[in-house]
N, C-alpha and C positions, 0 to 999 in steps of 0.2 A: 456885558458882563460878565461873558461866557468866555472873554480870553483872559481873565486875571485868573493868576494860577492858583491861587489858596479857593476862589471858587468853585474851578474846576474839580480840584484835586477833595473838597468838600463832596462836592454832589456825586464822583466817582465813588470813592468810598461810603459815604451815608448811603448809597443805595446798594453797595453790595453787603456792607451789615444789617442793613435791614431784611436783604434776602435769605442771608444766612439765620438770623434768629424767628423768620417766619418756619423755616425749613427744620428749625429745632424746635419751635413749641408744637407744629404740624404731627413729628414723630412723637413728641408726648403726649401728646393726645391722641393717638392713633396707633395702641398697642397690636392690635391685631389687624393684619394687611387680607383685606378681600377686594373683590372687585369693585365695590364701593368706594372704599378707601383709597382704591388706584386711581378709580375716576377724579377722586377729591383731588388725588397727587398731582393728575396731569392739569386741570384746572390751574392749579396754584402755579404751576410751572409754565402754563401757558401766559399768567397773569403777567409773569415775574419779566418772561422774555418781552412777551408785548412795550411792558416797562424801558425794557434796556432799548428796546427797538428806538421809543420815542425819545427817549433820552439822549441815544447815536446822535437821531437824526437831527436833535436840537442842538448839541454841543459840539459836532462834528468832527473832524480831529481825527483822535487816535480809537474812540468810542467806534466807528464804524468799521474803521480797519482791522480792529480788533474782534468786533462782529462778523466779520466776512473770514478773518483766519480761523475762528472757532465754528464756526459753518463747516471747517473742512476735517475736523478732530471729531469723528463717530466714535473715537475710543475714550473721550472723558467726557463727552457733551451727549447729556439726556433728547432723545427723538426728537421732544417737542423744543426744545430750542433747536436744534439744527433745524427742522422746518421753517422757523420764526424767522433767525437768523440768516437762512438760506436767500431770501429775497431780499434783504438788507445791501442797499446800493445807495451812491455819494446823493442823496438829495440835497442839495445844499446852496442856499442862493449865491449868485456871485459876485466879486471884490468890484467895487465900485472902478470903472475900465480907466481913470485918473491914475489909482494906484499903481494896477497892474503896468500901464504903461512904463511911469515911473520905477517899478522895477527892471523892466526890458533895457531902458536906457541904463541905469545903472550898472545890468550884468554886461552892457556892450562899451558902455564906459564913451558913447556918445551921440548925436542926436537919434531917434527913430529913423528918419526920413535920408539917411544915410547910406542906410541898408534896403530900407523898404518905400516903394511908391504907394503902396495901398495899405490900411490895416483896420479891421473891420470895428464898427463904435461899440460891439458889444461882442462878450464870447458867446462861441458856436456851443461851448459845451463846457459844465461848471462841473467840477469832484470836490473831493474831502482835501487833495493836495493839491492839484492845479488847475489851469483850464486855459480852453484852446480858443483860439483867436484864428482867424483869416486874413492871410495878408499877401500882397505881393513884391518880390523881391525886384531890385531895380532893373534886372537883366529881363524883366516878365514873367519869372518861373513863378505859379502861385506856391502859397506856402502854409501848414500849420502849424503855428507856433503855440507852444505848450511853456504856460509862466506857472510858476509857483505862487500859489498866495500866499499874500501878506502874513509874516509874523507866523506860519505852520509850522517853522522849524521850533517855534520857542513853545507853542501850544503841546508839540507831540512830545517831547521833551517833559514839558509838565505833564502829560501823561501818562509816560513812561513813570513819573515817581508816583504816581498813585495805583498805575498798575503792580509797580515793585510793593506798595503798604498792602494791595488785597490781597496777592499772591502770600505775601508773609502772613497774614489774617488765616488766609485760607490753611497753609501747612502747617498754624502753631494750633487752629483752635477747632477744624473740622476731619473727619475721618477720611473724606473724600482728598483734602490737600495731604495725608500722608501717602494716598496711594498714586498719586502722580508725581513728577520730579518737576515740581515748579519753578526751578531756576534753569532746566533745560527748557521749558516752556515761556519764560519768559526771555531769556537769549536769542530763541527762534522768532519771537515777536520784534525783539528789537532790531535783528539781524534782516529779517522782512523789510518792515518798514523802514528802518535804516535806508536800505536799498531804494525804495521808492521815493525817498526825499532827494537823492542824488540822482538829477538826470545826466549827468556825466558817465553814469552807470547804467541807465537804461538806454542812451545812446549806443555804448558796446554792446548792449545785449541786442538791440535791434540790426545791427551793423553786422552780428554774429549769425542771425537768421537770415539776412538779408545773400549772405555768400553761401550759407547753407543751403538755399531753396531756391537759389537766382535761374537753376534751370527748368524751376516747376513749371508746367502749363497749366496746372488747374488752381493755384494760388498765387498771389504777388504779395510782396512784402515794400512799403513803401522806400525811395531812398533818404537816407538823412543827411544833414547838412553839417559837418562836424565844427567847420567854420564860423558859423553864427550859435554853436548852441554851446551853454554852460551848464552848474550846477545847476541852476534854477531855470534856465530856459532851454526847451528843447526845440530844433525847427526841421519840419521834415515836407516829404512831399505832400503836395493836396491830392487827396483822392476824392472826386465825385463818386458817391454811392449812399446807398441806403443800407441799413441793420439786414443781414440775407433773412432773417426771420419775417420781413415786410411782404406779408404774401400778397399784398395787393398790386404793390411794387411790380413784382414775380410776375402776376398776371398783365398788368400795364405794359411789361417790356417782354413778353410772350417769352420767357424763360423758365425753363425745363424744371420743376421742384426735383424730379428724382436726379438731373445730373447737379445740381445744385448741392443737393445731398450729398452724390458720391464725391464731390470736390472737398466739401469740409471733413469729411469720411478720411480721404483721403490725406488732409493736414495734421489731422488726430492720430493715425497709422503711422505716417511718415514720423513723428515729432516722438509719440510715447511710446513707439516699439522700437527705435534705435536708440543710440547711447548718444549722450551730449545733452543740451539747453533743452527745454520744453515751455510751453507758452501755460502758465500754470492759471490764468484768469480768462478763457475763451469765450467767454459770456456773449450776448448777440450784439450789445452793443460795440465789440472789439473785433467781430466777423461781419466785413460791408460786404457788398457786390453791387457790382456796378452795372450801366445798362446793357454791357453786352458779355455779361454772365461772368465774369472774370470775379473769383473770391480776394478782395484784400483782408488780410491780417494786421492790426494794428494793437498798441500801448503794450510794451514789453517791459512795462515795470516789475509784475511781479514775475518770474522765471524760478522753476526748477531745473535740477541737473541729475541724471543719472550716470555713471560710467560705465563702461564698454560690461566688465563683468558684470555689474547690475543687470542689465539689458539681456545678457546670456542668460543668468537666472532668472529673468522673467521668462523666454523664450521657453526655457525648460520647464518652468511651471507650466506653462500653458499647453506644451506636449505631455504633460504629464494629467491634466483632463483630457485633452483628447484621446490618450491610448488607456483610459481609466486607470492609469499608474500613481496612486493616491502615498503611495509613498515617498513619489520623487516630489508630489507637490509640495508635502512637507518638508522635506530634506530642504528644498529650495527657499521656503518659506522661512527657515531657520537660518540658513546661510544670508538671507536677505535681512534679517536683523527683526525679525516678526515674533518670532517667539521667544518667551521670557526662558531662564534653563530651566524651571521646573515643569515647563508645560507636558502634559500627557499627550502624546505623538498619534499614542492607537486611537484616543479617543476622537481625537481631532480628525484623522483620516476617515474614520467612520463620520462623525458630523458631517464633511464636506460630501464624503459620497453620498449621502442620505438627502441631503439640499439639493445638489446636481440631479440624481437620480429623480428626485421631485419636480425639477422645472423639465426635465427634458423629456417626462412622460406627457407634460402639456405640449408638446411637439411644437415650440415656439419658434416660429421665422421671423416673426417681427416682436420686439420689443417695443408696447408701446407705455404711457408712463406710468399706468397701473402697477404694471410688469414690473417697471426698473423701480419703482418706489417699493415692491415688494421684495425685491431682490435687495437691496439698500437696508431696508428695515431688518432681515434676516441676517445679513451681514454685520451691522450694528449688534444685533441679540449676540454673534458669535464672538462678536470684541469684548463684549462686555462682560460675556459670563466665561470666557476663557482666556488663559494667560497669553493674551496676545497684546503688543504694545505697535503703536503705529509710526515708524519713523519718520523725521518732518517731512525730507521730499516725497515720500512715498502716501501722506496726507494730501499733498498737492499734486501728486500726480491722479489719487484717486478723485481730490476735488476737481479737477482738469476734465477727469474721462464722464465725472457722474455730467458736469453741466454740459461737456460736448453731447450725452446722449441726449439731453434737454433738447438743446437747441435741432438735432438732427431729426429729432421726432415731430419739430414743429416744422421743420422744411416738409418733411416729408410723412407724414402719418403712420404712411404702409410700407417703410423702408425695411428693407430685408437684408440685417446686418447678416447673415449667412453668406447669401448670394456675392456681399461686399467683399465678405472676409474669406472667400476662396482665391481668389490672385495673392494674395498675402502668406498663405501657407505654401501655397504652389512656391512661390517664389524661396519662401525656406526650404523648401525641399530642394530647387534648384540650387541652392547656397550652401557648398561644403558638405557633396553629399556623404563624403568620406570620413568628416568629422566623428567622431566617436559621440559625440553628442546630438548630432543632428537625428532629423525624427526618422527620417530613413531608417538609421542604425539603430534608432531605439528600437523602431517596430521589428527588426532582423533579428536583434537580442532578445525581448521577449517573445520571438516565436520560436528561438531554441533556448529557453529556460527551461520548458519542462525537460528535454534529455541531458541539460547540463546538470542538473539538481535530480537527476533519478539516483546515481550513487549516495549521494548525502543522504537522501531519502529513506534506502534501503540501510543504510548505516544506523541513520536516527532510529530505523525501527527495529535493530536488531539490539541498539541500547536502553530504548525506552524503560525497560525494568529498572536499570542501574539509575537512569536521571529519576524516575518515580520514587525509589529508594531514598535517594538524598533528596529529593523536594519532601517528603516526606519527615527525615532525619531534621532539617532545618526547620521546616514547621513545628515540629517537639520541642527542639532547642530555644525557637521566640517564646513558644508558651510558658516551657519553664523559665526562661529569662524573664519574662514579664509576670509570673508567678513570684518569683524572689523579691522582685522589685516592689511589688505588691506586698511580699510580707515586709521588708524592710522598713517602707512607709507607714506599715501597721505597726511594727514596734514600737519607729520611735516615735510614731502620733502618742501610742499607750506608756511610753517613756515620761514624754513630754507632761502627760496628763496627772500620772504619776506623783512627778518632780512637785507641779503646780499644786497638787493635793498637799505635799509635804511641807512646801511652803508656809502655806495658808496656816499649817498647824502649826510651825515654827514662830509664826508672826503671833501666834494666838500666844503660845506658851512665851513669849519674848525671850526666846532661847537665841542669845548671840554667834556663839559657834554653830549649834543647829541651821539659824538662819544663814549665816556664810554660805554651808555647805550646802545645804537646798537652793538657795538663788545661784551658784555657781551651775550644779546641777538642772537648774530650768533653764539656764541660759544656753547652755551644752546642748540640751536635748532639743530645746528648740531651734536653736541657728541647724542639727541635725536632721529635725523635720523638714525646715524649710528645702535644705539640698537636699534630700531624699525626693521630695515633690517636683524640684525643678528637673532633678536630673531624669526622673521618671518621664514627666511631660515631654521631655527630649527626646527621650527613647519615643516615643509615641509618634511625636510628630515625624521623627526620622522614619519611622517604619508606614505611618501614611505617603510619606513623600515614597 
């Protein structure tokens, strides 16, 4: 039943309409907002998130992927939903093996035996879009064969239709929908999931990472076999290993947890702080460890990309935090596209300084799970309350970073991020020392700032009375302008009321000429009143900005 298009659309859209109605009546019933109301609100959201999670696991397809995607969007989703959806993984039953093997033969265009000497009877892993079988090529090489699930493309495209209906309802009938860019959000989802449906794209991604990190001694990217891969089939080197967070496996093979954590940390640093593609879904199931301690990275269906320029801006932003230069931090956030045009930069600088100082006072060398969650809660609060938007690529970058932090703290609960990060900062100092944007040059410039700004400060001190007088004049003119507009609004409103009275009199007297004159006067005075009100409102809004 779940594979029928109409049924899926009805279930998905019906669930969403139910959520909207629940939220509408909740706001109608709770006019005053206090701690008890907040608690009820979070309970309602939690129930909705749980229902979405259950429906997603039942329907599979896009529901799971959209849930995983939305778990990255702290800028648009409430914390309760983020918490519930962050644990949403591909919990789906396998497709009958004969169906998957038929897909494999259709894609290869010949019997399986022509390429494989062995193939497992059941999939070793099953996800919402594809399943993985273990096989052996005729040359003896063991391989992992990823086969797309039967009918998944049709299911996903049906779910796209349901999602489009949901976003249309959101943008048309809800306040929340008017605050987000539904079209851009839909385009993001279609692009991301569409790429995952195309294994040829994943093959290219995997080959990119293999070439980029081929000389690394800390981690390994499996070999991909392009000659056996298609849009629905992906063949890669089989790697014997366990999840990197399998502590019993680490102990059994006498593997150093701190060394394993260091290698995983190095993988995140190498891709997240350098330009190019990055693995956007580095959860514990996609990071394996072998018996000899090698870290193996798999599954490149979901990737993001940052440009060379964006990488430099991220580094400068980190320099701003290191040097306590929050003006530099805010300027880089603006260049990266995080700030909306009307953002109050000075307020944001103050907020960031307050939060950073607060965490530094705790002298945190280790970021345990509780501290990480607290930091992300505070970041989410800033994003919701301030005019900040989250560009799509950085939503994935943030998701990858947060997942990585979680994995690292499981491997080594006492991990020292400061110690691991020192070599990275040292490398920055050694690279491009003469670069005007480098950390060392920034320190020198900051040290010289007080001397360079001395003449300007003296000049400003001498001209302060003039600036103060001009400022006072501007304030008085604004006040006069405001009073003038209020007076015009009052006169136009009074004129309208008087014309309305004369109109009523002319109607009672049944005087046709007087009725015509007063009707015209009433319409004109009403129009002027409305225009005056609109102009005054625009003036006030402009002044507030």
